All heavy atoms as an XYZ file, in Angstrom:
961
protein
N     135.773    109.957    125.273
C     134.511    110.600    124.802
C     134.784    112.107    124.779
O     135.334    112.622    125.781
C     133.306    110.262    125.700
C     132.002    110.703    125.159
C     131.532    109.877    124.051
O     132.101    108.767    123.756
N     130.493    110.319    123.337
N     134.352    112.745    123.766
C     134.485    114.217    123.619
C     133.131    114.825    123.457
O     132.293    114.311    122.699
C     135.377    114.553    122.393
C     135.409    115.984    122.112
C     136.823    113.987    122.625
N     132.830    115.836    124.203
C     131.633    116.613    124.039
C     132.021    118.029    123.524
O     133.017    118.613    123.881
C     130.901    116.762    125.335
C     130.232    115.531    125.862
C     131.142    114.668    126.634
O     131.986    115.106    127.383
N     131.013    113.354    126.413
N     131.126    118.504    122.595
C     131.431    119.789    121.949
C     130.150    120.686    122.169
O     129.016    120.254    122.019
C     131.601    119.613    120.493
C     132.778    118.698    120.046
C     132.723    118.413    118.558
C     134.113    119.225    120.506
N     130.428    121.948    122.483
C     129.336    122.894    122.694
C     129.606    124.210    121.955
O     130.610    124.831    122.245
C     129.106    123.192    124.163
N     128.790    124.509    120.961
C     128.948    125.697    120.159
C     128.204    126.896    120.835
O     127.182    126.690    121.490
C     128.378    125.520    118.759
C     128.936    124.402    117.980
C     128.131    123.156    118.021
O     127.389    123.017    119.060
O     128.237    122.311    117.154
N     128.688    128.093    120.552
C     128.026    129.287    121.027
C     128.394    130.398    120.086
O     129.345    130.269    119.330
C     128.373    129.617    122.486
O     129.777    129.833    122.598
N     127.678    131.514    120.224
C     128.043    132.713    119.421
C     127.221    133.026    118.234
O     127.381    134.056    117.561
N     126.272    132.141    117.876
C     125.400    132.447    116.781
C     124.403    133.549    117.021
O     124.329    134.060    118.182
N     123.753    133.960    115.995
C     122.766    135.079    116.221
C     122.325    135.684    114.847
O     122.610    135.107    113.804
N     121.718    136.850    114.996
C     121.207    137.567    113.759
C     122.188    138.760    113.491
O     122.476    139.531    114.415
C     119.828    138.046    114.035
C     119.214    139.011    112.951
C     119.031    138.243    111.684
C     117.882    139.500    113.479
N     122.632    138.886    112.223
C     123.527    139.932    111.855
C     123.150    140.410    110.504
O     122.640    139.649    109.695
C     124.917    139.421    111.980
C     125.273    138.385    110.937
C     125.975    140.581    111.796
N     123.453    141.702    110.205
C     123.202    142.192    108.918
C     124.317    141.853    107.961
O     125.419    141.587    108.380
C     123.109    143.722    108.974
C     121.803    144.243    109.626
C     121.578    145.753    109.443
O     122.584    146.465    109.350
N     120.369    146.232    109.421
N     123.957    141.797    106.686
C     124.971    141.491    105.636
C     126.126    142.524    105.747
O     125.931    143.726    106.012
C     124.341    141.555    104.259
N     127.319    141.906    105.674
C     128.533    142.741    105.863
C     129.064    142.760    107.221
O     130.200    143.181    107.483
N     128.314    142.229    108.173
C     128.713    142.166    109.595
C     129.582    141.017    109.923
O     129.974    140.257    109.023
N     129.826    140.926    111.242
C     130.753    139.912    111.709
C     130.203    139.161    112.868
O     129.321    139.701    113.641
C     132.104    140.484    112.103
O     132.732    141.105    111.016
N     130.586    137.920    113.065
C     130.204    137.131    114.246
C     131.425    136.230    114.553
O     132.183    135.769    113.635
C     128.972    136.206    113.991
C     127.610    136.766    114.114
C     126.595    135.718    113.760
C     127.359    137.321    115.551
N     131.546    135.842    115.835
C     132.587    134.845    116.171
C     131.880    133.690    116.854
O     131.201    133.903    117.942
C     133.644    135.471    117.141
C     134.792    134.455    117.327
C     135.912    135.044    118.187
N     135.594    134.954    119.579
C     136.560    134.894    120.488
N     137.849    135.024    120.188
N     136.260    134.903    121.790
N     132.038    132.519    116.356
C     131.517    131.287    116.883
C     132.623    130.639    117.749
O     133.794    130.722    117.463
C     131.100    130.352    115.837
C     130.003    130.828    114.823
C     129.633    129.686    113.896
C     128.859    131.430    115.525
N     132.152    130.018    118.814
C     133.124    129.280    119.699
C     132.621    127.803    119.821
O     131.417    127.548    119.811
C     133.167    129.881    121.079
O     133.633    131.201    121.053
N     133.566    126.944    119.973
C     133.279    125.546    120.199
C     134.213    125.051    121.379
O     135.373    124.942    121.186
C     133.555    124.705    118.928
S     133.458    122.913    119.209
N     133.464    124.843    122.458
C     134.213    124.421    123.698
C     134.164    122.911    123.739
O     133.079    122.314    123.670
C     133.599    125.040    124.944
N     135.309    122.291    123.885
C     135.433    120.800    123.992
C     135.728    120.378    125.399
O     136.444    121.026    126.152
C     136.555    120.321    123.051
N     135.066    119.312    125.801
C     135.348    118.665    127.067
C     135.761    117.243    126.772
O     135.403    116.662    125.756
C     134.135    118.732    128.030
O     133.053    118.089    127.430
N     136.545    116.672    127.678
C     137.086    115.318    127.416
C     138.561    115.507    126.940
O     139.087    116.650    126.835
N     139.148    114.366    126.590
C     140.545    114.451    126.260
C     140.741    114.752    124.742
O     140.318    113.916    123.872
C     141.209    113.103    126.594
C     142.714    113.118    126.625
C     143.231    111.814    127.070
N     144.701    111.779    127.024
C     145.414    110.684    127.124
N     144.811    109.506    127.212
N     146.748    110.770    127.105
N     141.353    115.888    124.447
C     141.632    116.210    123.083
C     143.147    115.916    122.824
O     144.003    116.647    123.347
C     141.367    117.722    122.794
C     139.956    118.075    123.158
C     141.719    118.047    121.306
C     138.917    117.376    122.247
N     143.376    114.937    122.056
C     144.741    114.479    121.804
C     145.346    115.298    120.630
O     144.569    115.955    119.848
C     144.796    112.989    121.439
C     144.242    112.077    122.531
C     144.193    110.652    121.995
C     145.030    112.173    123.774
N     146.600    115.320    120.513
C     147.329    116.035    119.464
C     146.835    115.608    118.081
O     147.012    116.301    117.115
C     148.822    115.982    119.613
O     149.253    114.632    119.507
N     146.350    114.394    117.973
C     145.995    113.846    116.699
C     144.569    114.336    116.251
O     144.133    113.921    115.111
C     146.030    112.313    116.700
O     145.114    111.852    117.777
N     143.930    115.128    116.998
C     142.605    115.558    116.662
C     142.579    116.587    115.569
O     143.531    117.448    115.445
C     141.861    116.085    117.908
C     141.083    115.074    118.619
C     141.697    114.088    119.400
C     139.665    115.028    118.496
C     140.969    113.121    120.077
C     138.916    114.013    119.202
C     139.592    113.134    119.985
O     138.875    112.145    120.594
N     141.508    116.647    114.801
C     141.171    117.754    113.848
C     139.789    118.186    114.288
O     138.922    117.467    114.587
C     141.130    117.252    112.421
O     142.468    116.862    112.017
C     140.661    118.349    111.486
N     139.682    119.509    114.322
C     138.383    120.163    114.662
C     137.854    120.810    113.385
O     138.583    121.557    112.700
C     138.583    121.232    115.741
C     139.359    120.719    116.945
S     138.504    119.485    117.930
C     137.326    120.574    118.762
N     136.609    120.653    113.140
C     136.007    121.225    111.979
C     134.657    122.004    112.262
O     134.084    121.800    113.266
N     134.407    122.928    111.341
C     133.135    123.646    111.320
C     132.389    123.255    110.061
O     132.980    123.298    108.997
C     133.327    125.112    111.402
C     133.699    125.669    112.734
C     135.013    126.040    113.151
C     132.805    125.952    113.823
N     134.899    126.453    114.434
C     133.594    126.472    114.859
C     131.446    125.816    114.005
C     133.042    126.855    116.091
C     130.859    126.218    115.215
C     131.698    126.732    116.205
N     131.119    122.888    110.208
C     130.221    122.611    109.104
C     129.006    123.444    109.249
O     128.744    123.964    110.334
C     129.864    121.143    109.095
C     131.021    120.202    108.685
C     131.999    119.933    109.648
C     131.155    119.706    107.409
C     133.095    119.129    109.281
C     132.189    118.860    107.048
C     133.162    118.597    108.005
N     128.203    123.602    108.178
C     126.973    124.345    108.278
C     125.894    123.610    107.418
O     126.200    122.966    106.426
C     127.094    125.777    107.850
C     127.494    125.990    106.392
C     127.845    127.456    106.139
N     128.120    127.720    104.780
C     128.586    128.847    104.294
N     128.753    129.910    105.094
N     128.840    129.024    102.968
N     124.702    123.840    107.900
C     123.549    123.237    107.169
C     122.447    124.171    107.156
O     121.860    124.589    108.167
C     123.169    121.886    107.857
C     122.119    121.116    107.105
C     121.998    119.688    107.620
O     122.405    119.349    108.754
N     121.434    118.769    106.810
N     122.070    124.543    105.923
C     120.878    125.398    105.668
C     119.627    124.499    105.580
O     119.770    123.362    105.205
C     121.076    126.239    104.453
N     118.467    125.036    105.844
C     117.217    124.198    105.765
C     117.085    123.589    104.338
O     117.221    124.276    103.359
C     116.091    125.224    106.034
C     116.766    126.278    106.848
C     118.151    126.405    106.338
N     116.858    122.303    104.358
C     116.595    121.596    103.129
C     117.892    121.305    102.299
O     117.809    120.759    101.198
N     119.017    121.603    102.885
C     120.271    121.392    102.139
C     121.168    120.399    102.995
O     120.941    120.135    104.110
C     120.973    122.696    101.974
C     120.191    123.607    101.035
C     121.104    124.821    100.623
C     120.355    125.656     99.588
N     121.179    126.816     99.166
N     122.228    119.936    102.290
C     123.138    119.024    102.984
C     124.099    119.795    103.841
O     124.232    121.016    103.774
C     123.953    118.282    101.893
C     123.121    117.377    101.090
C     123.927    116.517    100.094
O     125.161    116.756    100.016
O     123.430    115.553     99.514
N     124.713    119.099    104.733
C     125.748    119.684    105.622
C     127.005    119.935    104.884
O     127.636    118.996    104.313
C     125.999    118.712    106.847
C     126.808    119.348    107.953
C     126.684    118.522    109.221
N     125.340    118.496    109.762
C     125.035    118.045    110.948
N     126.009    117.560    111.769
N     123.812    118.007    111.372
N     127.463    121.144    104.870
C     128.643    121.545    104.078
C     129.860    121.902    104.961
O     129.679    122.499    105.986
C     128.299    122.797    103.241
C     127.315    122.478    102.103
O     127.283    121.340    101.605
O     126.628    123.389    101.685
N     131.001    121.586    104.452
C     132.248    121.916    105.122
C     132.455    123.427    105.064
O     132.168    124.052    104.042
C     133.380    121.223    104.405
C     134.760    121.649    104.852
C     135.232    121.316    106.107
C     135.499    122.450    104.038
C     136.519    121.701    106.508
C     136.803    122.855    104.445
C     137.246    122.505    105.653
N     132.960    123.977    106.209
C     133.284    125.372    106.278
C     134.770    125.597    106.471
O     135.438    126.238    105.681
C     132.517    126.055    107.385
C     132.934    127.540    107.559
C     131.007    125.981    107.199
N     135.313    124.996    107.563
C     136.705    125.170    107.908
C     137.139    124.059    108.842
O     136.247    123.505    109.489
C     136.918    126.535    108.480
N     138.446    123.821    108.883
C     138.937    122.803    109.854
C     140.362    123.239    110.274
O     141.053    124.001    109.559
C     138.948    121.387    109.262
N     140.771    122.725    111.443
C     142.069    123.046    111.964
C     142.719    121.793    112.662
O     141.987    121.111    113.364
C     142.047    124.235    112.912
C     143.420    124.671    113.331
C     141.190    123.970    114.137
C     143.462    126.064    113.974
N     143.946    121.551    112.439
C     144.579    120.443    113.105
C     144.979    120.940    114.502
O     145.483    122.000    114.691
C     145.938    120.080    112.332
C     145.751    119.650    110.911
C     145.148    118.320    110.756
N     145.245    117.865    109.420
C     144.530    116.851    108.871
N     143.636    116.220    109.638
N     144.716    116.459    107.645
N     144.683    120.044    115.552
C     144.931    120.473    116.887
C     146.466    120.701    117.105
O     146.876    121.592    117.821
C     144.363    119.429    117.835
C     144.205    119.939    119.190
C     144.920    119.646    120.312
C     143.200    120.852    119.688
N     144.471    120.327    121.436
C     143.411    121.057    121.018
C     142.196    121.584    118.984
C     142.608    121.907    121.814
C     141.390    122.411    119.779
C     141.620    122.598    121.122
N     147.222    119.840    116.545
C     148.657    119.949    116.658
C     149.190    120.622    115.383
O     148.947    120.110    114.321
C     149.340    118.594    116.807
O     150.741    118.689    116.812
N     149.901    121.645    115.568
C     150.427    122.390    114.351
C     149.603    123.481    113.828
O     150.070    124.512    113.294
N     148.254    123.345    113.999
C     147.349    124.447    113.556
C     147.148    124.622    112.096
O     146.643    125.678    111.689
N     147.487    123.598    111.302
C     147.160    123.729    109.869
C     145.684    123.979    109.654
O     144.876    123.340    110.297
C     147.560    122.444    109.118
C     149.108    122.316    109.039
O     149.793    123.285    109.339
O     149.536    121.238    108.650
N     145.341    124.823    108.729
C     143.912    125.188    108.510
C     143.435    124.794    107.081
O     144.272    124.740    106.172
C     143.703    126.659    108.752
O     144.549    127.416    107.890
C     143.965    127.031    110.202
N     142.132    124.598    106.992
C     141.541    124.244    105.754
C     140.248    125.071    105.631
O     139.543    125.251    106.621
C     141.147    122.758    105.699
C     142.354    121.892    106.015
C     142.662    121.617    107.297
C     143.120    121.331    104.976
C     143.756    120.793    107.672
C     144.209    120.471    105.297
C     144.467    120.251    106.636
N     139.958    125.547    104.408
C     138.722    126.415    104.192
C     137.980    125.945    102.982
O     138.570    125.527    101.969
C     139.104    127.844    104.051
C     139.660    128.473    105.289
C     141.040    128.549    105.528
C     138.838    129.001    106.277
C     141.595    129.102    106.701
C     139.355    129.504    107.507
C     140.710    129.594    107.636
O     141.311    130.122    108.786
N     136.687    126.092    102.999
C     135.852    125.970    101.816
C     136.078    127.216    100.963
O     136.214    128.343    101.497
C     134.389    125.853    102.166
N     136.062    127.033     99.620
C     136.290    128.204     98.769
C     135.313    129.347     98.994
O     135.755    130.527     98.858
C     136.127    127.614     97.345
C     136.465    126.187     97.515
C     135.967    125.759     98.853
N     134.131    129.046     99.402
C     133.126    130.034     99.590
C     133.391    130.941    100.795
O     132.764    131.975    100.869
C     131.721    129.391     99.746
O     131.718    128.527    100.855
N     134.256    130.526    101.711
C     134.436    131.324    102.905
C     135.939    131.793    103.033
O     136.232    132.609    103.872
C     134.079    130.558    104.190
C     132.653    130.063    104.071
C     135.007    129.433    104.449
N     136.807    131.322    102.167
C     138.192    131.659    102.271
C     138.363    133.132    102.039
O     137.769    133.764    101.138
C     138.988    130.861    101.215
C     140.515    130.877    101.477
C     141.194    129.852    100.635
C     142.615    129.705    101.038
N     143.369    128.716    100.158
N     139.130    133.787    102.959
C     139.293    135.201    102.944
C     138.347    136.010    103.771
O     138.531    137.182    104.090
N     137.201    135.342    104.125
C     136.176    135.977    105.037
C     136.136    135.408    106.393
O     135.819    136.048    107.392
C     134.808    135.852    104.376
C     134.665    136.470    102.943
C     133.302    136.553    102.513
N     132.705    135.217    102.358
C     131.567    134.798    102.939
N     130.932    135.630    103.782
N     131.110    133.583    102.737
N     136.397    134.062    106.479
C     136.303    133.343    107.755
C     137.672    132.942    108.129
O     138.567    132.670    107.356
C     135.493    132.132    107.657
C     134.020    132.327    107.415
C     133.473    133.557    107.141
C     133.097    131.217    107.451
C     132.113    133.739    106.917
C     131.762    131.386    107.273
C     131.284    132.661    107.021
N     137.961    132.943    109.436
C     139.190    132.471    109.991
C     138.922    131.478    111.194
O     138.213    131.819    112.154
C     140.027    133.682    110.581
O     140.251    134.586    109.561
C     141.365    133.177    111.061
N     139.562    130.342    111.110
C     139.442    129.347    112.147
C     140.685    129.374    112.987
O     141.819    129.569    112.493
C     139.182    127.933    111.619
C     138.821    126.893    112.739
C     140.362    127.444    110.745
C     138.392    125.535    112.208
N     140.546    129.239    114.301
C     141.640    129.242    115.182
C     141.345    128.419    116.433
O     140.212    127.976    116.559
C     141.971    130.695    115.660
O     140.941    131.294    116.365
N     142.367    128.098    117.180
C     142.151    127.296    118.428
C     142.964    127.800    119.589
O     144.063    128.351    119.366
C     142.426    125.807    118.209
C     143.884    125.316    118.358
C     144.531    125.027    117.040
N     145.808    124.416    117.256
C     146.960    125.048    117.210
N     146.947    126.403    117.093
N     148.094    124.453    117.341
N     142.417    127.629    120.759
C     143.127    127.838    122.022
C     143.315    126.551    122.725
O     142.331    126.034    123.261
C     142.353    128.878    122.875
C     143.101    129.315    124.107
O     143.874    128.488    124.690
O     142.950    130.435    124.499
N     144.512    125.967    122.665
C     144.664    124.606    123.207
C     144.529    124.576    124.655
O     143.995    123.586    125.229
C     146.020    124.041    122.770
O     147.045    124.958    123.236
C     146.139    123.880    121.315
N     144.882    125.637    125.321
C     144.719    125.672    126.821
C     143.246    125.665    127.197
O     142.904    125.097    128.249
C     145.454    126.913    127.388
N     142.397    126.341    126.514
C     141.029    126.439    126.798
C     140.187    125.305    126.063
O     138.997    125.182    126.291
C     140.410    127.810    126.363
C     140.976    128.935    127.156
C     140.353    130.271    126.722
C     140.873    131.441    127.496
N     140.247    132.728    127.080
N     140.947    124.543    125.250
C     140.196    123.511    124.419
C     139.023    124.042    123.737
O     137.887    123.547    123.736
C     139.837    122.314    125.326
C     140.998    121.503    125.889
C     140.630    120.141    126.411
C     139.818    120.197    127.662
N     139.573    118.822    128.245
N     139.283    125.155    123.018
C     138.246    125.849    122.336
C     138.660    126.196    120.910
O     139.828    126.548    120.727
C     137.841    127.150    123.100
O     137.361    126.812    124.395
C     136.763    127.904    122.357
N     137.773    126.023    119.968
C     137.988    126.410    118.584
C     137.054    127.591    118.241
O     135.875    127.579    118.685
C     137.715    125.206    117.609
C     137.849    125.638    116.240
C     138.650    124.049    117.984
N     137.534    128.502    117.502
C     136.800    129.654    117.080
C     136.639    129.721    115.587
O     137.464    129.253    114.840
C     137.565    130.939    117.563
C     137.780    130.961    119.026
C     139.047    130.579    119.562
C     136.761    131.308    119.988
C     139.343    130.612    120.883
C     137.096    131.325    121.309
C     138.331    130.965    121.814
O     138.578    130.977    123.122
N     135.508    130.350    115.227
C     135.355    130.652    113.753
C     134.945    132.102    113.709
O     133.852    132.484    114.107
C     134.270    129.783    113.124
C     134.072    129.983    111.676
C     135.286    129.434    110.936
C     132.780    129.212    111.181
N     135.932    132.950    113.312
C     135.663    134.360    113.081
C     135.084    134.576    111.731
O     135.755    134.262    110.720
C     136.930    135.184    113.274
C     136.761    136.662    113.047
C     135.903    137.340    114.093
O     136.090    137.166    115.308
N     134.895    138.139    113.672
N     133.861    135.102    111.647
C     133.177    135.245    110.327
C     133.070    136.745    110.037
O     132.464    137.449    110.899
C     131.847    134.607    110.377
C     131.875    133.091    110.779
S     130.318    132.247    110.657
C     129.416    133.105    111.891
N     133.521    137.161    108.911
C     133.413    138.587    108.535
C     132.858    138.673    107.156
O     132.735    137.691    106.412
C     134.839    139.214    108.536
O     135.455    139.129    109.811
N     132.413    139.903    106.790
C     131.808    140.108    105.488
C     130.687    139.133    105.223
O     130.621    138.518    104.180
C     132.848    140.117    104.352
O     133.851    141.013    104.619
N     129.876    138.896    106.201
C     128.810    137.884    106.132
C     127.805    138.229    105.004
O     127.510    139.422    104.755
C     128.147    137.742    107.474
C     128.964    136.908    108.457
C     128.445    137.154    109.886
C     128.833    135.461    108.152
N     127.343    137.161    104.389
C     126.331    137.284    103.284
C     125.115    136.515    103.649
O     125.171    135.542    104.473
C     126.928    136.667    102.004
C     128.278    137.236    101.619
C     128.832    136.495    100.400
C     130.210    137.043     99.985
N     130.760    136.285     98.832
N     123.967    136.856    103.115
C     122.760    136.098    103.395
C     122.885    134.607    103.151
O     122.310    133.791    103.866
C     121.757    136.739    102.444
C     122.220    138.190    102.243
C     123.729    138.026    102.271
N     123.718    134.216    102.183
C     123.928    132.772    101.858
C     124.716    132.083    102.951
O     124.883    130.838    102.850
C     124.497    132.617    100.487
C     125.779    133.375    100.277
C     125.472    134.715     99.481
O     124.464    135.411     99.830
O     126.275    135.059     98.552
N     125.313    132.838    103.906
C     126.004    132.174    105.072
C     124.964    131.736    106.108
O     125.343    131.091    107.074
C     126.985    133.130    105.680
C     128.120    133.506    104.768
O     128.638    132.577    104.065
O     128.505    134.661    104.713
N     123.728    132.097    105.934
C     122.650    131.684    106.923
C     122.597    130.196    106.963
O     122.403    129.522    105.984
C     121.327    132.326    106.513
O     121.408    133.740    106.650
C     120.205    131.781    107.400
N     122.696    129.655    108.148
C     122.659    128.196    108.388
C     122.832    127.885    109.875
O     123.106    128.785    110.651
C     123.787    127.524    107.622
N     122.672    126.638    110.226
C     123.058    126.164    111.528
C     124.494    125.685    111.378
O     124.839    124.891    110.531
C     122.156    125.075    112.044
C     122.242    124.802    113.502
C     121.094    123.966    114.004
C     121.091    123.820    115.504
N     120.023    123.018    115.992
N     125.345    126.198    112.274
C     126.754    125.886    112.279
C     127.109    124.842    113.350
O     126.737    125.000    114.468
C     127.565    127.161    112.490
C     127.637    128.034    111.225
C     126.563    128.685    110.797
C     128.823    128.085    110.477
C     126.552    129.477    109.618
C     128.890    128.887    109.315
C     127.688    129.569    108.954
O     127.778    130.347    107.755
N     127.809    123.780    112.923
C     128.156    122.686    113.765
C     129.655    122.571    113.917
O     130.361    122.712    112.953
C     127.636    121.391    113.216
C     126.148    121.271    113.151
C     125.436    121.702    112.010
C     125.352    120.710    114.158
C     124.048    121.629    111.937
C     123.989    120.677    114.126
C     123.357    121.015    112.983
O     121.976    120.975    112.917
N     130.066    122.261    115.130
C     131.491    121.892    115.403
C     131.634    120.420    115.412
O     130.678    119.659    115.873
C     131.850    122.485    116.790
S     133.519    122.202    117.274
N     132.769    119.960    114.898
C     132.987    118.474    114.794
C     134.438    118.206    115.189
O     135.318    119.077    115.010
C     132.701    117.989    113.415
N     134.672    116.948    115.627
C     135.987    116.600    116.084
C     136.177    115.135    115.874
O     135.337    114.333    116.013
C     136.254    116.991    117.529
N     137.473    114.775    115.586
C     137.863    113.332    115.532
C     139.375    113.213    115.418
O     140.069    114.180    115.096
C     137.153    112.589    114.412
C     136.876    111.123    114.837
O     137.610    110.586    115.689
O     135.925    110.535    114.309
N     139.831    112.014    115.621
C     141.251    111.736    115.501
C     141.615    111.313    114.077
O     140.755    110.718    113.351
C     141.710    110.599    116.423
C     141.482    110.986    117.921
C     142.064    109.892    118.815
O     143.265    109.776    118.917
N     141.152    109.138    119.414
N     142.811    111.501    113.659
C     143.392    110.964    112.470
C     142.458    111.237    111.275
O     142.181    110.353    110.450
C     143.603    109.477    112.624
C     144.393    109.092    113.802
C     145.827    109.518    113.790
O     146.291    109.922    112.704
O     146.482    109.495    114.837
N     142.006    112.506    111.139
C     141.169    112.819    110.027
C     142.017    113.124    108.811
O     142.837    113.994    108.804
C     140.293    114.027    110.382
C     139.557    114.544    109.159
C     139.366    113.747    111.525
N     141.871    112.326    107.772
C     142.689    112.477    106.551
C     141.999    113.549    105.653
O     142.764    114.335    105.045
C     142.733    111.110    105.796
C     143.506    111.261    104.496
C     143.433    110.053    106.735
N     140.749    113.488    105.509
C     140.044    114.417    104.641
C     139.123    115.354    105.498
O     137.974    115.027    105.737
C     139.222    113.684    103.634
C     140.043    112.772    102.688
C     140.663    113.583    101.518
N     139.740    114.235    100.794
C     139.040    113.700     99.706
N     139.167    112.430     99.467
N     138.204    114.443     99.004
N     139.618    116.492    106.030
C     138.837    117.304    106.935
C     137.572    117.825    106.352
O     136.649    118.257    107.026
C     139.798    118.421    107.232
C     141.172    117.978    106.922
C     140.989    117.028    105.783
N     137.457    117.853    104.991
C     136.265    118.424    104.340
C     135.096    117.449    104.369
O     133.971    117.833    104.039
C     136.601    118.719    102.899
C     137.716    119.725    102.686
C     139.107    119.128    102.711
O     139.263    117.970    103.031
N     140.139    119.870    102.281
N     135.262    116.204    104.777
C     134.223    115.190    104.689
C     133.563    115.009    106.014
O     134.207    114.572    106.988
C     134.782    113.871    104.199
C     135.485    113.938    102.841
C     136.046    112.540    102.406
C     134.506    114.444    101.761
N     132.299    115.330    106.136
C     131.599    115.326    107.384
C     131.496    113.952    108.002
O     131.522    113.790    109.240
C     130.194    115.966    107.306
C     129.252    115.166    106.479
N     128.515    114.117    106.974
C     128.878    115.291    105.162
C     127.747    113.610    105.986
N     127.996    114.350    104.912
N     131.525    112.866    107.171
C     131.295    111.558    107.726
C     132.521    111.009    108.340
O     132.504    109.875    108.943
C     130.724    110.594    106.665
C     131.517    110.541    105.378
C     132.717    109.824    105.333
C     131.127    111.186    104.206
C     133.467    109.801    104.120
C     131.832    111.144    103.029
C     133.068    110.384    102.975
O     133.774    110.327    101.871
N     133.659    111.761    108.284
C     134.892    111.312    108.942
C     134.965    111.710    110.375
O     135.817    111.317    111.090
C     136.130    111.811    108.211
O     136.143    113.269    108.308
C     136.121    111.421    106.779
N     133.942    112.505    110.848
C     134.003    112.969    112.219
C     132.948    112.188    113.062
O     131.787    112.045    112.663
C     133.626    114.478    112.318
C     134.574    115.382    111.634
C     134.543    115.676    110.236
C     135.640    115.967    112.342
C     135.441    116.478    109.624
C     136.532    116.857    111.756
C     136.428    117.130    110.394
O     137.348    117.953    109.786
N     133.389    111.754    114.238
C     132.504    111.005    115.151
C     131.815    111.904    116.137
O     130.732    111.564    116.632
C     133.244    109.938    115.884
C     133.465    108.699    115.045
O     132.767    108.582    114.006
O     134.311    107.866    115.377
N     132.428    113.020    116.499
C     131.844    113.892    117.602
C     131.390    115.163    117.020
O     132.044    115.880    116.219
C     132.985    114.192    118.578
C     133.612    112.930    119.155
C     134.933    112.537    118.828
C     132.935    112.149    120.049
C     135.466    111.397    119.337
C     133.506    110.993    120.600
C     134.774    110.582    120.215
O     135.253    109.506    120.735
N     130.153    115.532    117.408
C     129.512    116.677    116.963
C     128.829    117.453    118.099
O     128.382    116.843    119.085
C     128.389    116.275    115.959
C     128.911    115.764    114.668
C     129.295    114.480    114.414
C     129.154    116.484    113.504
N     129.741    114.362    113.141
C     129.707    115.620    112.527
C     129.005    117.818    113.128
C     130.048    115.992    111.257
C     129.341    118.203    111.832
C     129.860    117.302    110.906
N     128.720    118.791    117.950
C     127.985    119.600    118.847
C     126.513    119.675    118.364
O     126.135    119.090    117.346
N     125.680    120.442    119.169
C     124.314    120.574    118.847
C     124.064    121.659    117.786
O     122.929    121.771    117.272
C     123.532    120.895    120.080
C     123.533    119.790    121.119
C     122.882    118.497    120.521
O     121.739    118.587    120.036
N     123.588    117.375    120.572
N     125.039    122.510    117.535
C     124.916    123.523    116.500
C     124.483    124.862    117.136
O     123.844    124.939    118.209
N     124.767    125.910    116.361
C     124.375    127.271    116.753
C     123.872    127.976    115.436
O     124.530    127.822    114.413
C     125.486    128.090    117.445
O     125.007    129.311    117.875
C     126.708    128.253    116.536
N     122.800    128.696    115.568
C     122.199    129.208    114.359
C     122.753    130.539    114.017
O     122.822    131.428    114.892
C     120.674    129.284    114.508
C     119.908    129.570    113.214
C     118.452    129.284    113.311
N     118.183    127.925    113.684
C     118.195    126.877    112.844
N     118.412    127.119    111.566
N     117.893    125.663    113.290
N     123.028    130.782    112.743
C     123.474    132.070    112.241
C     122.518    132.542    111.142
O     122.255    131.785    110.173
C     124.921    131.994    111.659
C     125.285    133.284    110.970
C     125.934    131.614    112.733
N     122.000    133.718    111.285
C     121.079    134.285    110.334
C     121.607    135.646    109.876
O     121.932    136.538    110.667
C     119.693    134.522    110.899
O     119.219    133.293    111.447
C     118.737    135.047    109.821
N     121.831    135.782    108.550
C     122.324    136.993    107.980
C     121.230    137.652    107.163
O     120.809    137.072    106.181
C     123.626    136.727    107.092
C     124.201    138.025    106.545
C     124.643    135.955    107.847
N     120.856    138.850    107.585
C     119.777    139.561    106.882
C     120.387    140.458    105.782
O     121.456    141.029    105.929
C     118.961    140.373    107.840
O     119.785    141.340    108.418
N     119.567    140.591    104.706
C     120.112    141.449    103.574
C     119.646    142.868    103.753
O     118.899    143.269    104.612
C     119.510    140.872    102.298
O     118.101    140.792    102.320
């Protein structure tokens, strides 16, 4: 069983930066993929970024590529999402997800483990 806890959300002006953290507890095997998704009110949950626990291969949604960076600290069992050049359309609740043997990291239904989310609000 894996538990995930996000932190780092808040209110920021457009153009600003935030760093989200996702601390994992439980056994994180090398076969895990960790992902970040976001959901704005009234909208579906969208893929943001993902990283392979082993090797560190990364994946990004086109809307955030070049602005967001996902990374992991395997010793701390923590995944980070560094968000820069934030836009009002980045406003959403951000969720961390994890699972093993994820073939399509962009698909939210492939993840079994989810955190409670952390809210990000970008003002214009």
